[in-house]
C-alpha positions as CSV (number, residue, x, y, z in Angstrom):
1,M,0.1,0.2,-0.1
2,I,1.4,3.5,-1.1
3,R,0.5,6.8,1.1
4,S,0.8,10.0,0.3
5,R,2.8,12.0,2.3
6,S,1.1,15.2,2.3
7,L,-2.2,13.3,3.2
8,V,-0.3,11.5,5.8
9,T,1.2,14.7,7.1
10,A,-2.5,17.0,6.6
11,A,-4.2,14.2,8.8
12,T,-1.2,14.8,11.4
13,G,-1.5,18.4,11.4
14,L,-5.5,18.0,11.8
15,A,-5.3,15.5,14.7
16,L,-2.7,17.8,16.4
17,G,-4.4,21.0,15.7
18,L,-7.4,19.3,17.5
19,S,-5.8,18.3,20.5
20,A,-3.5,21.3,20.8
21,P,-0.8,19.7,22.9
22,A,1.5,21.7,24.7
23,M,5.0,20.2,22.9
24,A,5.3,18.3,19.9
25,A,5.3,14.3,20.4
26,S,7.9,12.4,19.5
27,K,8.4,10.3,16.2
28,T,8.8,7.2,14.6
29,L,10.7,6.8,11.3
30,G,10.4,3.9,9.4
31,F,12.8,2.0,6.5
32,V,12.9,-0.5,4.1
33,V,16.0,-2.2,3.2
34,P,16.0,-3.6,-0.4
35,S,19.4,-3.7,-1.0
36,W,22.8,-4.5,0.9
37,E,26.6,-6.0,-0.4
38,T,29.9,-6.9,1.6
39,A,31.7,-3.6,1.5
40,T,34.7,-3.9,-0.2
41,Y,37.7,-1.8,-1.7
42,E,38.5,-2.9,-5.0
43,T,40.9,-1.7,-7.7
44,K,41.0,-2.3,-11.2
45,Y,44.2,-4.5,-11.6
46,Y,43.5,-6.6,-8.5
47,D,45.9,-4.9,-6.5
48,E,44.5,-5.8,-3.0
49,C,44.8,-9.8,-4.3
50,P,48.8,-9.8,-5.0
51,D,48.6,-13.7,-5.0
52,G,45.6,-13.7,-7.6
53,L,42.1,-14.7,-7.4
54,A,41.0,-17.9,-5.7
55,I,41.2,-21.2,-7.4
56,G,37.7,-22.7,-8.0
57,N,36.3,-26.1,-7.1
58,D,36.5,-27.6,-10.6
59,E,40.2,-26.5,-11.0
60,L,41.0,-28.6,-8.2
61,W,39.0,-31.4,-8.7
62,W,40.4,-31.7,-12.4
63,K,44.1,-31.6,-11.3
64,G,43.4,-34.1,-8.7
65,L,41.7,-36.8,-11.6
66,S,44.6,-39.2,-13.1
67,Q,44.6,-38.7,-17.0
68,R,42.3,-41.9,-17.5
69,D,39.6,-40.3,-14.9
70,K,39.7,-37.1,-17.0
71,D,39.2,-38.7,-20.4
72,V,36.2,-41.2,-18.8
73,L,34.3,-38.3,-16.6
74,T,34.8,-35.2,-19.3
75,N,34.9,-37.1,-22.2
76,G,38.1,-36.2,-22.9
77,G,37.7,-32.6,-21.3
78,E,35.0,-31.6,-23.8
79,M,32.3,-31.7,-21.0
80,E,32.3,-28.0,-19.6
81,P,32.7,-27.0,-15.9
82,V,28.6,-26.1,-15.8
83,D,27.7,-29.2,-17.6
84,P,25.9,-32.2,-15.8
85,P,27.4,-34.5,-14.2
86,R,30.4,-32.7,-14.0
87,R,29.3,-29.9,-11.8
88,P,27.9,-32.0,-9.3
89,M,30.8,-34.8,-9.6
90,A,33.4,-31.9,-8.7
91,V,31.5,-31.1,-5.9
92,L,31.6,-35.1,-4.7
93,R,35.3,-35.4,-3.9
94,G,35.6,-36.2,-0.8
95,P,37.7,-39.8,-0.4
96,K,34.4,-41.6,-0.4
97,K,32.3,-39.1,-2.8
98,E,31.2,-36.7,0.3
99,D,30.1,-33.4,-0.3
100,V,33.0,-31.2,0.2
101,C,30.9,-28.1,0.9
102,W,29.0,-29.8,3.6
103,N,32.1,-31.8,4.9
104,P,34.3,-29.1,4.4
105,E,37.2,-30.5,6.4
106,I,37.1,-34.3,5.0
107,V,40.1,-33.1,2.0
108,V,42.8,-30.4,2.3
109,D,43.4,-27.7,-0.4
110,P,45.6,-25.3,-0.8
111,P,45.1,-22.2,1.4
112,Q,42.9,-19.8,-0.2
113,R,44.3,-16.6,-1.6
114,I,43.0,-13.6,0.6
115,V,43.1,-10.1,0.5
116,K,46.3,-8.3,1.6
117,G,45.7,-4.8,1.0
118,K,45.9,-2.2,3.3
119,F,42.5,-0.4,2.6
120,G,39.0,-1.1,3.1
121,Y,35.8,-0.4,4.1
122,G,33.8,-0.8,7.8
123,M,33.9,0.1,11.3
124,N,36.1,-0.1,14.1
125,L,34.8,-2.9,16.2
126,D,37.3,-3.7,18.6
127,G,38.2,0.0,19.6
128,T,41.9,-0.8,18.6
129,T,44.2,0.7,16.0
130,D,46.2,-2.3,15.9
131,G,44.1,-5.4,16.2
132,A,45.4,-6.2,19.4
133,A,43.5,-8.9,21.3
134,T,40.5,-7.8,23.3
135,P,37.9,-9.6,25.6
136,K,35.5,-9.6,22.6
137,S,38.0,-10.1,19.5
138,C,41.2,-12.0,18.4
139,K,44.4,-10.8,17.2
140,H,44.1,-9.7,13.6
141,E,45.0,-7.0,11.4
142,K,43.2,-3.9,10.7
143,F,42.5,-2.4,7.2
144,V,42.5,1.8,7.3
145,T,39.7,3.7,5.1
146,P,41.2,5.4,1.8
147,D,41.3,8.5,3.3
148,G,43.8,7.2,6.3
149,S,41.0,8.7,9.2
150,T,39.7,5.3,10.5
151,Y,41.2,2.3,11.2
152,V,38.5,-0.5,10.6
153,D,37.3,-4.7,11.0
154,N,36.0,-6.1,8.1
155,Q,37.6,-9.9,7.8
156,M,34.6,-10.6,5.6
157,Y,36.2,-8.6,3.1
158,R,39.9,-9.9,3.7
159,L,38.0,-13.2,2.8
160,V,36.1,-13.0,-0.3
161,G,37.6,-10.2,-1.7
162,C,40.0,-12.4,-4.0
163,I,36.8,-14.6,-4.9
164,Y,35.9,-14.0,-8.5
165,G,32.1,-14.5,-7.9
166,W,32.2,-12.3,-4.9
167,R,33.4,-9.3,-6.5
168,K,31.5,-6.2,-7.0
169,G,28.6,-6.8,-9.5
170,N,29.2,-10.2,-10.0
171,Y,26.9,-13.4,-9.6
172,V,27.1,-14.3,-5.8
173,E,25.8,-11.2,-4.0
174,A,24.2,-9.1,-7.3
175,H,22.3,-12.4,-8.3
176,A,20.9,-12.6,-4.4
177,D,20.1,-9.3,-4.3
178,R,18.3,-9.0,-7.7
179,E,16.3,-12.0,-6.1
180,R,15.2,-10.3,-3.1
181,R,14.1,-6.8,-4.9
182,D,12.4,-9.2,-7.3
183,S,10.6,-11.8,-4.9
184,S,10.3,-9.4,-1.9
185,V,11.7,-12.3,0.3
186,G,14.1,-11.6,2.9
187,I,13.9,-7.9,3.2
188,I,14.9,-5.8,6.1
189,L,12.7,-3.0,8.0
190,I,14.2,-0.7,10.4
191,E,12.1,1.2,12.8
192,V,13.7,4.3,14.3
193,T,11.2,5.2,17.6
194,G,11.5,8.4,20.2
195,V,12.5,10.9,17.3
196,D,12.6,14.4,18.8
197,D,14.9,16.2,16.4
198,E,16.1,14.7,13.2
199,Q,19.4,16.6,13.4
200,N,20.2,15.8,16.8
201,D,18.6,13.6,19.5
202,P,20.7,12.0,22.1
203,E,18.4,9.1,22.4
204,V,16.5,6.8,19.8
205,E,15.7,3.0,19.8
206,V,16.0,1.2,16.5
207,S,14.7,-2.0,15.9
208,F,15.1,-4.4,13.1
209,H,12.4,-6.7,11.3
210,A,11.3,-8.7,8.6
211,T,8.3,-8.1,6.3
212,R,5.6,-10.3,5.1
213,D,4.6,-7.7,2.5
214,V,5.9,-7.3,-1.3
215,L,8.0,-4.3,-2.5
216,Y,5.9,-1.7,-4.4
217,K,7.5,-0.5,-7.5
218,D,6.7,1.8,-10.5
219,I,5.9,1.0,-14.3
220,N,9.7,0.9,-14.7
221,G,10.4,-1.5,-12.2
222,A,11.8,1.1,-9.6
223,I,11.1,0.6,-5.5
224,L,8.7,3.0,-4.2
225,P,9.5,5.1,-1.4
226,Y,6.7,5.4,1.4
227,A,5.0,2.5,0.8
228,T,3.4,0.6,3.8
229,F,5.1,-2.7,5.4
230,R,3.7,-5.1,7.9
231,V,6.2,-6.3,10.4
232,S,6.9,-10.4,10.2
233,E,5.0,-12.2,13.2
234,T,8.4,-14.4,13.0
235,Q,9.4,-14.5,16.7
236,H,13.2,-14.1,16.2
237,Y,13.5,-11.0,14.5
238,G,12.3,-7.6,16.0
239,A,15.5,-7.1,18.4
240,T,16.4,-3.6,19.2
241,A,19.5,-1.5,19.7
242,K,19.9,2.2,21.5
243,G,20.9,4.8,19.3
244,R,21.1,8.6,18.8
245,I,21.4,10.8,16.0
246,V,24.0,12.8,15.3
247,D,24.4,15.4,12.4
248,G,21.8,13.7,10.6
249,K,22.6,10.5,11.1
250,I,21.1,7.6,13.0
251,V,24.0,5.5,14.7
252,T,23.5,2.7,17.0
253,D,25.1,1.0,20.4
254,P,26.2,-2.7,19.5
255,A,23.7,-5.0,19.8
256,D,23.3,-8.6,18.6
257,I,20.4,-8.5,15.9
258,R,19.2,-11.5,13.7
259,L,18.4,-10.7,10.2
260,P,16.5,-12.4,7.7
261,L,18.4,-13.7,4.7
262,Y,17.3,-14.6,1.3
263,G,19.4,-15.5,-2.0
264,H,19.9,-18.0,-4.7
265,Q,16.7,-19.6,-3.6
266,M,17.7,-20.6,-0.5
267,T,16.5,-18.7,3.1
268,G,18.2,-18.2,6.1
269,D,19.5,-15.6,9.1
270,M,22.3,-13.0,9.4
271,Y,22.8,-13.6,13.4
272,I,25.1,-10.3,13.6
273,K,26.9,-9.6,17.3
274,D,27.6,-6.2,18.3
275,L,25.8,-4.9,15.3
276,R,25.8,-0.8,14.9
277,L,24.2,1.2,12.3
278,D,24.8,4.3,10.6
279,L,22.5,5.4,8.6
280,P,21.5,9.3,7.4
281,V,17.8,10.4,8.1
282,Q,17.4,12.7,4.9
283,G,18.3,10.8,1.5
284,P,18.7,12.6,-1.9
285,A,16.7,15.3,-2.9
286,D,14.8,13.1,-5.5
287,D,13.6,10.6,-2.9
288,G,16.3,8.0,-3.7
289,P,17.9,5.6,-1.8
290,H,19.5,6.5,1.8
291,L,23.0,5.2,1.6
292,G,24.3,3.8,4.7
293,M,26.1,0.6,6.6
294,I,25.8,-2.0,8.8
295,A,28.6,-3.5,10.7
296,G,29.3,-6.3,13.4
297,Y,30.7,-9.8,13.9
298,Y,28.8,-12.3,11.5
299,D,28.4,-15.5,13.5
300,F,30.2,-18.1,12.1
301,D,27.7,-20.7,12.2
302,S,25.5,-18.5,10.9
303,W,27.4,-17.5,8.1
304,W,28.4,-20.9,7.0
305,D,25.2,-22.5,7.1
306,Y,23.9,-20.4,4.2
307,T,27.3,-20.1,2.5
308,R,27.9,-24.0,2.4
309,R,24.6,-24.2,0.4
310,L,25.9,-22.1,-2.5
311,E,27.6,-24.9,-3.6
312,S,25.8,-24.7,-7.4
313,L,27.6,-21.5,-7.5
314,L,30.9,-22.6,-7.3
315,V,31.8,-22.9,-11.0
316,T,30.8,-19.4,-12.0
317,G,31.8,-18.1,-8.6
318,Q,35.2,-19.8,-8.2
319,W,36.0,-20.8,-4.8
320,S,36.6,-24.0,-2.9
321,C,34.3,-24.7,0.0
322,P,37.4,-26.6,1.9
323,A,39.6,-23.6,1.6
324,M,37.0,-20.9,2.2
325,Y,35.8,-22.9,5.8
326,V,39.5,-22.9,6.7
327,A,40.3,-19.3,5.8
328,A,37.1,-18.0,7.6
329,K,38.3,-20.0,10.6
330,Q,41.6,-18.6,10.6
331,L,40.1,-15.1,10.0
332,A,37.4,-15.3,12.5
333,D,38.1,-12.0,14.5
334,G,35.1,-11.9,16.8
335,Y,33.7,-13.4,20.2
336,P,36.5,-15.9,21.5
337,D,35.4,-19.4,22.7
338,P,36.2,-19.1,26.4
339,E,37.6,-23.0,26.0
340,T,39.4,-23.2,23.1
341,G,40.2,-19.3,22.7
342,E,39.2,-19.5,18.9
343,C,36.8,-17.0,17.8
344,T,33.4,-17.8,16.6
345,A,32.2,-14.8,14.6
346,I,34.0,-12.8,11.4
347,S,34.0,-9.1,11.1
348,T,31.8,-7.6,8.4
349,A,30.4,-4.6,7.0
350,M,27.4,-4.2,4.6
351,N,26.9,-1.2,2.5
352,I,23.1,-0.6,2.5
353,Q,20.4,0.9,0.3
354,V,17.1,2.1,2.2
355,L,14.1,3.8,1.4
356,P,11.8,5.8,3.5
357,A,8.6,3.4,4.6
358,F,5.9,3.1,7.0
359,V,6.0,0.4,9.0
360,V,3.2,-1.6,10.6
361,H,2.7,-3.6,13.4
362,P,-0.4,-6.1,14.2
363,D,-1.1,-3.9,17.4
364,R,0.3,-0.6,17.3
365,E,0.0,2.4,14.6
366,T,1.7,3.2,11.7
367,A,5.6,4.2,11.8
368,D,6.2,7.6,9.8
369,A,7.9,7.4,6.6
370,G,11.6,8.3,7.0
371,S,11.8,12.1,8.1
372,A,8.4,14.0,8.4
373,A,7.5,16.5,5.6
374,Q,9.1,20.1,5.5
């Protein structure tokens, strides 16, 4: 349902005029997040990947075959990596034909090639400038933003930044993003309550939800702002974080948040510990998307549960599940296990695009769409 902002504002003004309150009531802002991707720093000639791009699963399978098996299993090499039955055969390369994405420790692959550059995007999650271990983090190497102003933690970028299919605009994330926009599945809602001043407010509350409604689009397929979305009643969404508005930006304190996830026809959750949000209240003058960032420590089990199911993309994406699994374990930098000392989450940052929206709860009134009309 699309609401006219002028009608909503006029109705609100009439109600306020009739009740004549002494002070304006706090506002609630609503946003829908139709698009997000891992925050990466990429150069034209892959300077951040001095060892080259990651080796793909099919190449590792092929090189492990005898010449006779190469001839028999691939018709003398004429069968392409994307063709059945070669594609599924390449994944079933465990010693007893086990699936190496579901059993990533059953074979030992060459180490995955990872980002070794200096620059990256994200947030400083551990509060250090050198990546030294803290009670909530393991020792790791920091990135610095390209302008040199901020040290940031983004080990997810270090992990996937040299995988062809994960690079900007390529299939793994770009296609999942299109699927969400086309299907309206896995869409995130953000609600900000207790807003007294959209420029500077020392205390607001931010909640994150899934929605059960579709994205509304214009005749050209562009997602419309100021649409109404009902909050999903799924119990494990809806967590809140304390925050503030600073110079027109919504900034939250760290909070453990579970977000809906959908991509490549698979559903899941993104469980991000110490999640922080940085989002401008006002978007572009043309009502285009607001550009913000979510960052935190992505729970390893939550991340791997989704990632291992992407095995159908190994050929187009060019990575190895066993090599990625080992690299992710080594790069994990958040929430050390109290017994083993190994970290159980990996720092991540996601660029998000949001549009103002009206957020509806089953037992509550509609949240305002973005900021109030002027």
